[in-house]
Residue, then its C-alpha position, 0 to 999 in steps of 0.5 A: x500500500x502506498x500512501x500519498x498526502x496531497x495539499x496542492x492548490x492545483x488539485x483544488x485543495x486548500x493550501x492549509x492542507x484540509x484534505x489529504x488524499x491516500x491512494x494505494x493498491x487499486x483503491x482510493x481513500x482519503x484522510x480528510x481534514x474537512x471537519x477542520x474549519x480553521x487554518x490547519x496548524x500542522x505542517x508536513x514536518x509536524x505530521x512527519x514527526x507524529x507518523x514517526x512516533x506512531x510507527x515506532x509504537x508497539x501499540x495503537x496508543x502513543x505519546x507524542x512529545x510536543x518538544x519533538x513534534x513542534x520546535x520552539x521556532x515554529x511554536x513562536x511563528x504559529x503564535x504570531x500568525x494566529x494573533x496577526x490573523x485573529x478575527x479573519x476567516x479561518x482563524x476563529x478556533x471557537x474552542x479557545x475563548x480568549x484573544x489574543x492567543x497565548x503561546x500554548x494555544x497551538x497545542x490545544x488547536x493541534x489536539x482538536x485538529x488531530x481529533x478531526x482527522x479521518x481516513x476513509x470516513x473513519x477517525x484516525x484517532x479514537x482518543x487524543x488528549x493534551x497533557x500540559x503537565x507532561x508536554x505531550x499529546x496522548x493518542x489512541x489510533x484507530x485500528x485501521x489507521x494504526x495498521x496503515x502506519x505499521x505496514x512496511x510498504x506504506x510510504x507517506x508523501x506530502x505534495x505541495x504545488x511544486x514540491x514532493x517530500x517523503x515524510 
């Protein structure tokens, strides 16, 4: 099974990577972020680190260390982007009631956006929990998504308009 992640505007998808296309063997499936109504804050390098943690896990339960998945420079950058665009379309994040955004809000957004990922119409994760005291996100993968991540022949790619990158 080959897995291909698409975020190309030339394919008609949002640049903020709301829809990810999976294709493999003779079938097609989708990891959809269509439930995510706000700007997605998980760029390819974050998704790559999340996939590495899941692939290394012996069980469907995994712990994602935030300091590994989201470098400090990106956290600061995302914080500035959130506050610079607060109030604009795609930046409402209704589950965060205060403005301006605080530096740790990126993790709450990530928790919510991971909960909304789907593969073939099924959730990628059964449970996603931000553990602020541990600076981790605990996830329980759905059986199907975990199997896809663990298969040796599965290859994840991120596509952008003029760039292909293996994750």
